[in-house]
DRENVEX-745471 format. One record per residue: chain; residue number from 1; x, y, z of N, C-alpha, C in turn. Coordinates in pm, 1 decimal. Layout:
# DRENVEX-745471
atom ch:A, i:NUM, n_east:X, n_north:Y, n_up:Z, ca_east:X, ca_north:Y, ca_up:Z, c_east:X, c_north:Y, c_up:Z;
...
This chain:
# DRENVEX-745471
atom ch:A, i:1, n_east:5667.4, n_north:8659.3, n_up:9128.8, ca_east:5759.4, ca_north:8573.2, ca_up:9197.9, c_east:5885.8, c_north:8651.7, c_up:9230.3;
atom ch:A, i:2, n_east:5945.7, n_north:8624.1, n_up:9343.0, ca_east:6065.0, ca_north:8694.6, ca_up:9388.2, c_east:6187.1, c_north:8650.7, c_up:9308.4;
atom ch:A, i:3, n_east:6284.7, n_north:8738.5, n_up:9301.8, ca_east:6406.1, ca_north:8705.5, ca_up:9226.3, c_east:6489.6, c_north:8596.8, c_up:9295.1;
atom ch:A, i:4, n_east:6466.1, n_north:8576.2, n_up:9424.3, ca_east:6540.3, ca_north:8474.2, ca_up:9497.4, c_east:6492.3, c_north:8333.2, c_up:9463.2;
atom ch:A, i:5, n_east:6365.6, n_north:8321.4, n_up:9426.0, ca_east:6310.0, ca_north:8190.7, ca_up:9394.4, c_east:6324.3, c_north:8155.7, c_up:9246.7;
atom ch:A, i:6, n_east:6362.0, n_north:8252.1, n_up:9167.8, ca_east:6375.1, ca_north:8226.8, ca_up:9024.4, c_east:6495.9, c_north:8137.6, c_up:8999.4;
atom ch:A, i:7, n_east:6492.9, n_north:8061.4, n_up:8894.8, ca_east:6602.2, ca_north:7972.1, ca_up:8859.7, c_east:6720.3, c_north:8053.4, c_up:8809.9;
atom ch:A, i:8, n_east:6834.8, n_north:7986.9, n_up:8796.3, ca_east:6952.4, ca_north:8058.1, ca_up:8748.2, c_east:6931.3, c_north:8093.4, c_up:8602.5;
atom ch:A, i:9, n_east:6943.1, n_north:8221.4, n_up:8572.3, ca_east:6918.8, ca_north:8266.2, ca_up:8436.2, c_east:7048.1, c_north:8285.4, c_up:8360.2;
atom ch:A, i:10, n_east:7162.9, n_north:8262.6, n_up:8426.2, ca_east:7292.1, ca_north:8279.9, ca_up:8361.0, c_east:7320.6, c_north:8165.3, c_up:8266.8;
atom ch:A, i:11, n_east:7419.9, n_north:8184.6, n_up:8181.2, ca_east:7453.1, ca_north:8081.8, ca_up:8084.1, c_east:7538.7, c_north:7970.7, c_up:8145.8;
atom ch:A, i:12, n_east:7600.2, n_north:7999.3, n_up:8259.7, ca_east:7684.4, ca_north:7898.6, ca_up:8325.3, c_east:7601.0, c_north:7813.5, c_up:8419.4;
atom ch:A, i:13, n_east:7630.0, n_north:7687.9, n_up:8424.5, ca_east:7557.4, ca_north:7600.2, ca_up:8515.7, c_east:7624.8, c_north:7604.8, c_up:8653.2;
atom ch:A, i:14, n_east:7559.0, n_north:7545.8, n_up:8751.7, ca_east:7612.1, ca_north:7545.6, ca_up:8887.9, c_east:7743.2, c_north:7468.8, c_up:8897.6;
atom ch:A, i:15, n_east:7757.3, n_north:7361.3, n_up:8821.5, ca_east:7880.6, ca_north:7283.4, ca_up:8828.5, c_east:7998.3, c_north:7361.9, c_up:8772.1;
atom ch:A, i:16, n_east:7975.4, n_north:7443.3, n_up:8667.3, ca_east:8082.8, ca_north:7524.8, ca_up:8610.9, c_east:8130.2, c_north:7629.6, c_up:8711.3;
atom ch:A, i:17, n_east:8036.9, n_north:7687.4, n_up:8785.0, ca_east:8072.1, ca_north:7788.6, ca_up:8883.9, c_east:8153.4, c_north:7726.4, c_up:8996.6;
atom ch:A, i:18, n_east:8112.3, n_north:7609.1, n_up:9042.6, ca_east:8184.7, ca_north:7544.4, ca_up:9151.8, c_east:8324.7, c_north:7501.3, c_up:9107.9;
atom ch:A, i:19, n_east:8339.6, n_north:7460.8, n_up:8980.8, ca_east:8471.4, ca_north:7423.2, ca_up:8930.3, c_east:8562.8, c_north:7544.9, c_up:8925.1;
atom ch:A, i:20, n_east:8510.2, n_north:7658.2, n_up:8882.1, ca_east:8590.0, ca_north:7780.8, ca_up:8875.5, c_east:8631.1, c_north:7826.5, c_up:9015.1;
atom ch:A, i:21, n_east:8540.6, n_north:7816.4, n_up:9111.6, ca_east:8573.8, ca_north:7855.3, ca_up:9248.8, c_east:8684.9, c_north:7765.6, c_up:9304.2;
atom ch:A, i:22, n_east:8677.6, n_north:7637.2, n_up:9276.9, ca_east:8778.7, ca_north:7543.3, ca_up:9323.0, c_east:8914.2, c_north:7574.1, c_up:9260.4;
atom ch:A, i:23, n_east:8914.4, n_north:7606.2, n_up:9131.7, ca_east:9038.9, ca_north:7639.4, ca_up:9064.0, c_east:9099.4, c_north:7767.4, c_up:9119.0;
atom ch:A, i:24, n_east:9015.6, n_north:7867.0, n_up:9148.8, ca_east:9065.4, ca_north:7992.5, ca_up:9205.8, c_east:9127.9, c_north:7970.2, c_up:9342.8;
atom ch:A, i:25, n_east:9064.2, n_north:7886.7, n_up:9423.4, ca_east:9118.6, ca_north:7856.7, ca_up:9555.8, c_east:9251.2, c_north:7783.0, c_up:9544.3;
atom ch:A, i:26, n_east:9261.1, n_north:7691.9, n_up:9448.3, ca_east:9384.2, ca_north:7615.9, ca_up:9429.6, c_east:9497.6, c_north:7706.9, c_up:9383.7;
atom ch:A, i:27, n_east:9467.0, n_north:7802.6, n_up:9296.4, ca_east:9569.5, ca_north:7895.8, ca_up:9250.1, c_east:9617.5, c_north:7984.3, c_up:9364.1;
atom ch:A, i:28, n_east:9526.5, n_north:8030.0, n_up:9447.3, ca_east:9564.0, ca_north:8113.5, ca_up:9560.8, c_east:9651.3, c_north:8036.1, c_up:9658.0;
atom ch:A, i:29, n_east:9613.9, n_north:7912.2, n_up:9686.2, ca_east:9692.8, ca_north:7829.3, ca_up:9777.1, c_east:9830.5, c_north:7801.8, c_up:9719.2;
atom ch:A, i:30, n_east:9838.4, n_north:7779.6, n_up:9590.4, ca_east:9966.3, ca_north:7749.2, ca_up:9525.7, c_east:10062.0, c_north:7867.1, c_up:9535.2;
atom ch:A, i:31, n_east:10010.2, n_north:7989.1, n_up:9532.0, ca_east:10095.5, ca_north:8107.7, ca_up:9543.5, c_east:10168.6, c_north:8107.4, c_up:9677.1;
atom ch:A, i:32, n_east:10100.8, n_north:8069.2, n_up:9783.4, ca_east:10163.5, ca_north:8068.2, ca_up:9914.9, c_east:10267.6, c_north:7957.3, c_up:9926.3;
atom ch:A, i:33, n_east:10240.1, n_north:7842.5, n_up:9866.1, ca_east:10334.8, ca_north:7732.2, ca_up:9873.1, c_east:10460.5, c_north:7761.5, c_up:9792.8;
atom ch:A, i:34, n_east:10446.9, n_north:7825.9, n_up:9679.2, ca_east:10562.1, ca_north:7855.9, ca_up:9594.9, c_east:10654.6, c_north:7957.7, c_up:9660.0;
atom ch:A, i:35, n_east:10600.6, n_north:8054.1, n_up:9733.3, ca_east:10683.7, ca_north:8158.7, ca_up:9791.8, c_east:10774.1, c_north:8103.9, c_up:9901.7;
atom ch:A, i:36, n_east:10732.9, n_north:7997.9, n_up:9969.9, ca_east:10814.6, ca_north:7942.9, ca_up:10076.8, c_east:10928.9, c_north:7856.3, c_up:10024.1;
atom ch:A, i:37, n_east:10918.5, n_north:7807.8, n_up:9902.1, ca_east:11022.3, ca_north:7720.7, ca_up:9848.5, c_east:11150.1, c_north:7798.1, c_up:9817.8;
atom ch:A, i:38, n_east:11141.8, n_north:7929.6, n_up:9800.1, ca_east:11259.8, ca_north:8010.3, ca_up:9772.2, c_east:11349.3, c_north:8024.8, c_up:9895.1;
atom ch:A, i:39, n_east:11293.4, n_north:8008.7, n_up:10013.7, ca_east:11368.2, ca_north:8030.8, ca_up:10136.9, c_east:11436.8, c_north:7905.3, c_up:10188.0;
atom ch:A, i:40, n_east:11435.1, n_north:7797.7, n_up:10112.1, ca_east:11494.6, ca_north:7672.8, ca_up:10158.6, c_east:11645.9, c_north:7681.1, c_up:10171.7;
atom ch:A, i:41, n_east:11711.8, n_north:7762.5, n_up:10091.8, ca_east:11857.6, ca_north:7771.0, ca_up:10092.2, c_east:11911.6, c_north:7866.9, c_up:10197.7;
atom ch:A, i:42, n_east:11825.5, n_north:7940.6, n_up:10265.2, ca_east:11869.4, ca_north:8036.6, ca_up:10365.3, c_east:11900.4, c_north:7963.1, c_up:10494.7;
atom ch:A, i:43, n_east:12020.3, n_north:7987.0, n_up:10548.8, ca_east:12057.6, ca_north:7923.8, ca_up:10675.0, c_east:12010.0, c_north:8011.3, c_up:10789.0;
atom ch:A, i:44, n_east:11960.5, n_north:7947.5, n_up:10892.8, ca_east:11908.7, ca_north:8018.5, ca_up:11008.2, c_east:12016.2, c_north:8028.1, c_up:11114.4;
atom ch:A, i:45, n_east:12018.6, n_north:8139.9, n_up:11182.2, ca_east:12115.6, ca_north:8160.4, ca_up:11288.3, c_east:12048.0, c_north:8129.3, c_up:11421.3;
atom ch:A, i:46, n_east:12110.0, n_north:8041.9, n_up:11498.0, ca_east:12057.5, ca_north:8004.7, ca_up:11628.2, c_east:12125.4, c_north:8090.3, c_up:11733.8;
atom ch:A, i:47, n_east:12043.4, n_north:8161.8, n_up:11813.1, ca_east:12095.7, ca_north:8251.6, ca_up:11914.8, c_east:12042.2, c_north:8204.0, c_up:12049.5;
atom ch:A, i:48, n_east:12129.6, n_north:8196.4, n_up:12148.0, ca_east:12085.9, ca_north:8153.4, ca_up:12280.3, c_east:11998.5, c_north:8262.3, c_up:12342.7;
atom ch:A, i:49, n_east:11922.4, n_north:8222.4, n_up:12442.0, ca_east:11831.8, ca_north:8317.0, ca_up:12507.3, c_east:11909.4, c_north:8428.5, c_up:12576.3;
atom ch:A, i:50, n_east:12023.8, n_north:8394.0, n_up:12632.5, ca_east:12105.9, ca_north:8493.3, ca_up:12701.2, c_east:12153.7, c_north:8600.1, c_up:12602.4;
atom ch:A, i:51, n_east:12199.7, n_north:8557.7, n_up:12484.3, ca_east:12245.4, ca_north:8653.6, ca_up:12383.3, c_east:12129.5, c_north:8737.2, c_up:12330.7;
atom ch:A, i:52, n_east:12012.7, n_north:8675.0, n_up:12316.1, ca_east:11895.4, ca_north:8746.2, ca_up:12268.1, c_east:11855.6, c_north:8855.5, c_up:12367.4;
atom ch:A, i:53, n_east:11853.5, n_north:8823.5, n_up:12495.2, ca_east:11817.0, ca_north:8922.4, ca_up:12597.1, c_east:11920.1, c_north:9035.6, c_up:12603.0;
atom ch:A, i:54, n_east:12047.6, n_north:9000.0, n_up:12587.6, ca_east:12151.5, ca_north:9102.1, ca_up:12589.1, c_east:12135.3, c_north:9197.6, c_up:12470.7;
atom ch:A, i:55, n_east:12101.7, n_north:9143.8, n_up:12354.5, ca_east:12078.6, ca_north:9227.7, ca_up:12237.6, c_east:11959.9, c_north:9321.1, c_up:12256.5;
atom ch:A, i:56, n_east:11852.6, n_north:9270.5, n_up:12320.0, ca_east:11736.6, ca_north:9355.0, ca_up:12348.1, c_east:11772.7, c_north:9467.6, c_up:12443.7;
atom ch:A, i:57, n_east:11850.1, n_north:9435.0, n_up:12547.6, ca_east:11891.3, ca_north:9537.5, ca_up:12644.0, c_east:11977.7, c_north:9643.7, c_up:12576.4;
atom ch:A, i:58, n_east:12068.1, n_north:9599.7, n_up:12491.9, ca_east:12155.3, ca_north:9692.7, ca_up:12421.6, c_east:12074.0, c_north:9786.5, c_up:12332.1;
atom ch:A, i:59, n_east:11975.4, n_north:9732.3, n_up:12262.2, ca_east:11888.3, ca_north:9813.6, ca_up:12178.2, c_east:11807.3, c_north:9913.3, c_up:12259.2;
atom ch:A, i:60, n_east:11759.0, n_north:9869.6, n_up:12376.0, ca_east:11682.0, ca_north:9960.3, ca_up:12461.8, c_east:11768.2, c_north:10074.3, c_up:12513.6;
atom ch:A, i:61, n_east:11892.2, n_north:10045.4, n_up:12549.4, ca_east:11982.6, ca_north:10149.7, ca_up:12598.1, c_east:12012.3, c_north:10250.1, c_up:12486.7;
atom ch:A, i:62, n_east:12031.0, n_north:10202.0, n_up:12364.1, ca_east:12055.8, ca_north:10291.9, ca_up:12251.7, c_east:11936.0, c_north:10382.4, c_up:12226.0;
atom ch:A, i:63, n_east:11814.2, n_north:10326.3, n_up:12232.4, ca_east:11694.5, ca_north:10408.7, ca_up:12213.8, c_east:11681.9, c_north:10512.2, c_up:12324.6;
atom ch:A, i:64, n_east:11714.4, n_north:10471.7, n_up:12448.0, ca_east:11707.7, ca_north:10564.6, ca_up:12560.6, c_east:11808.1, c_north:10677.7, c_up:12543.3;
atom ch:A, i:65, n_east:11929.2, n_north:10645.0, n_up:12500.9, ca_east:12030.7, ca_north:10748.6, ca_up:12478.1, c_east:11988.7, c_north:10844.2, c_up:12366.9;
atom ch:A, i:66, n_east:11928.5, n_north:10792.2, n_up:12261.5, ca_east:11882.5, ca_north:10879.0, ca_up:12153.2, c_east:11772.4, c_north:10973.2, c_up:12199.4;
atom ch:A, i:67, n_east:11679.4, n_north:10923.7, n_up:12282.9, ca_east:11573.0, ca_north:11012.0, ca_up:12332.4, c_east:11627.5, c_north:11120.5, c_up:12423.4;
atom ch:A, i:68, n_east:11731.2, n_north:11089.9, n_up:12500.6, ca_east:11792.1, ca_north:11191.8, ca_up:12587.1, c_east:11863.0, c_north:11296.6, c_up:12501.0;
atom ch:A, i:69, n_east:11929.8, n_north:11252.7, n_up:12394.6, ca_east:12002.4, ca_north:11346.2, ca_up:12308.6, c_east:11909.5, c_north:11446.9, c_up:12242.0;
atom ch:A, i:70, n_east:11790.8, n_north:11402.2, n_up:12202.6, ca_east:11699.9, ca_north:11494.5, ca_up:12134.2, c_east:11602.8, c_north:11561.4, c_up:12231.4;
atom ch:A, i:71, n_east:11623.5, n_north:11542.2, n_up:12360.9, ca_east:11543.4, ca_north:11604.7, ca_up:12466.8, c_east:11395.2, c_north:11569.3, c_up:12458.0;
atom ch:A, i:72, n_east:11365.5, n_north:11446.3, n_up:12420.1, ca_east:11228.0, ca_north:11398.4, ca_up:12415.9, c_east:11205.4, c_north:11315.4, c_up:12542.5;
atom ch:A, i:73, n_east:11165.8, n_north:11384.1, n_up:12649.6, ca_east:11160.0, ca_north:11318.0, ca_up:12779.4, c_east:11037.6, c_north:11228.5, c_up:12796.0;
atom ch:A, i:74, n_east:10934.0, n_north:11251.4, n_up:12719.5, ca_east:10820.1, ca_north:11159.5, ca_up:12722.0, c_east:10859.9, c_north:11024.1, c_up:12664.7;
atom ch:A, i:75, n_east:10929.5, n_north:11027.3, n_up:12552.3, ca_east:10979.3, ca_north:10902.7, ca_up:12491.4, c_east:11087.2, c_north:10841.2, c_up:12579.3;
atom ch:A, i:76, n_east:11164.5, n_north:10925.9, n_up:12645.7, ca_east:11269.8, ca_north:10878.4, ca_up:12735.7, c_east:11208.3, c_north:10795.3, c_up:12849.3;
atom ch:A, i:77, n_east:11096.5, n_north:10842.1, n_up:12902.7, ca_east:11029.0, ca_north:10769.5, ca_up:13009.7, c_east:10977.6, c_north:10634.7, c_up:12959.6;
atom ch:A, i:78, n_east:10918.7, n_north:10633.9, n_up:12839.6, ca_east:10870.3, ca_north:10508.1, ca_up:12782.1, c_east:10985.5, c_north:10410.4, c_up:12758.8;
atom ch:A, i:79, n_east:11097.8, n_north:10462.3, n_up:12706.5, ca_east:11214.3, ca_north:10376.4, ca_up:12681.7, c_east:11271.0, c_north:10321.9, c_up:12811.6;
atom ch:A, i:80, n_east:11270.0, n_north:10404.4, n_up:12916.4, ca_east:11319.4, ca_north:10359.8, ca_up:13046.3, c_east:11231.0, c_north:10247.9, c_up:13102.3;
atom ch:A, i:81, n_east:11098.6, n_north:10263.2, n_up:13086.8, ca_east:11007.6, ca_north:10158.5, ca_up:13134.0, c_east:11027.9, c_north:10028.6, c_up:13056.0;
atom ch:A, i:82, n_east:11049.5, n_north:10039.3, n_up:12924.9, ca_east:11079.0, ca_north:9919.7, ca_up:12845.0, c_east:11209.1, c_north:9854.9, c_up:12890.4;
atom ch:A, i:83, n_east:11307.1, n_north:9937.1, n_up:12921.0, ca_east:11436.8, ca_north:9885.6, ca_up:12966.0, c_east:11422.6, c_north:9809.5, c_up:13097.7;
atom ch:A, i:84, n_east:11346.9, n_north:9865.2, n_up:13191.6, ca_east:11330.5, ca_north:9796.6, ca_up:13320.4, c_east:11254.3, c_north:9664.8, c_up:13303.9;
atom ch:A, i:85, n_east:11155.6, n_north:9661.6, n_up:13213.1, ca_east:11083.7, ca_north:9536.1, ca_up:13188.1, c_east:11177.1, c_north:9430.9, c_up:13130.3;
atom ch:A, i:86, n_east:11261.0, n_north:9472.7, n_up:13036.4, ca_east:11353.7, ca_north:9377.8, ca_up:12975.5, c_east:11462.6, c_north:9333.4, c_up:13071.8;
atom ch:A, i:87, n_east:11499.5, n_north:9418.6, n_up:13165.4, ca_east:11596.8, ca_north:9378.9, ca_up:13268.0, c_east:11537.5, c_north:9268.2, c_up:13354.4;
atom ch:A, i:88, n_east:11409.2, n_north:9282.6, n_up:13391.3, ca_east:11344.0, ca_north:9178.3, ca_up:13471.0, c_east:11337.3, c_north:9046.0, c_up:13394.4;
atom ch:A, i:89, n_east:11306.6, n_north:9053.4, n_up:13263.8, ca_east:11303.6, ca_north:8931.3, ca_up:13182.2, c_east:11442.5, c_north:8868.3, c_up:13174.3;
atom ch:A, i:90, n_east:11545.1, n_north:8952.3, n_up:13160.7, ca_east:11681.9, ca_north:8900.9, ca_up:13150.5, c_east:11724.8, c_north:8836.3, c_up:13281.5;
atom ch:A, i:91, n_east:11685.2, n_north:8893.8, n_up:13393.1, ca_east:11718.4, ca_north:8834.5, ca_up:13523.1, c_east:11660.1, c_north:8694.7, c_up:13535.1;
atom ch:A, i:92, n_east:11535.4, n_north:8679.8, n_up:13490.0, ca_east:11470.1, ca_north:8549.4, ca_up:13499.5, c_east:11540.4, c_north:8445.9, c_up:13412.1;
atom ch:A, i:93, n_east:11574.8, n_north:8485.1, n_up:13290.0, ca_east:11638.5, ca_north:8389.0, ca_up:13199.9, c_east:11779.8, c_north:8355.5, c_up:13241.6;
atom ch:A, i:94, n_east:11852.6, n_north:8453.0, n_up:13293.8, ca_east:11989.4, ca_north:8426.7, ca_up:13339.0, c_east:11986.7, c_north:8344.7, c_up:13468.2;
atom ch:A, i:95, n_east:11889.6, n_north:8371.1, n_up:13553.8, ca_east:11875.9, ca_north:8295.3, ca_up:13678.2, c_east:11842.3, c_north:8149.6, c_up:13654.7;
atom ch:A, i:96, n_east:11766.0, n_north:8121.0, n_up:13548.3, ca_east:11729.5, ca_north:7983.4, ca_up:13515.9, c_east:11844.9, c_north:7906.7, c_up:13455.4;
atom ch:A, i:97, n_east:11903.0, n_north:7966.1, n_up:13350.0, ca_east:12001.0, ca_north:7889.8, ca_up:13274.4, c_east:12145.1, c_north:7932.6, c_up:13297.1;
atom ch:A, i:98, n_east:12165.5, n_north:8049.1, n_up:13354.4, ca_east:12300.4, ca_north:8095.1, ca_up:13381.5, c_east:12365.0, c_north:8141.7, c_up:13260.1;
């Protein structure tokens, strides 16, 4: 007879195994719930879309300047392309909301 058709030869019954699996899942889920409760006291900063886009543009310009300073022109080209994409996004958001 094949080992797949043989009965369970372990000392634990099927109900004990299912109870242990359920408890393990509950413990894992509880870990995720407990970690989020620590962040309840943190205040969130609300930033308008215009300020967010301006911050992105400023960061892109700084990265572009750094690539020019170290003479990494391949990275400079990538940073320039990112800057132009973000300029287009900023135009759209400023055009909508002013």
